C-alpha positions, 0 to 999 in steps of 0.5 A, a space after each residue: 787613669 788620671 792621677 789625683 795628685 794626692 799622696 798618703 802614707 800607709 799606717 802601721 795597720 796597712 790603712 790609707 785614708 782617702 781624702 774627703 774630696 775623693 770620697 765625695 766625688 765617687 760617692 763613697 761613704 763610711 761602711 761602703 764595700 770597696 773592691 781591691 783589684 790588681 793590674 800589673 803593678 797597679 792597685 785599683 780601688 773601686 766601689 764594690 758592685 756585685 757581679 752575676 756568678 754566672 756571666 759576670 754582668 753587673 746589670 740587674 743583679 739580685 741576691 739569691 741564697 747568698 749568691 748574686 744572679 742577673 735577671 738574664 741568667 735567672 730567665 735562662 734558668 727558668 727556661 731550663 726548669 720549665 722543660 
């Protein structure tokens, strides 16, 4: 992980402003969901991408009844139902 060389202060509400150059570089727009991850003593911000509730894949994910499921798991479920 390469440091960006930018220092920001946390405000009274715990907010941090991401510089416009970083938001543009990582295609982060106002209102976009951001995932907050913790790894050891590091806090990592990532653009949120839904993951399949069954296998954790981020490829071919669609929403069904407020849950995210990938095409591969959907196919496997169809096989089970058609038995």
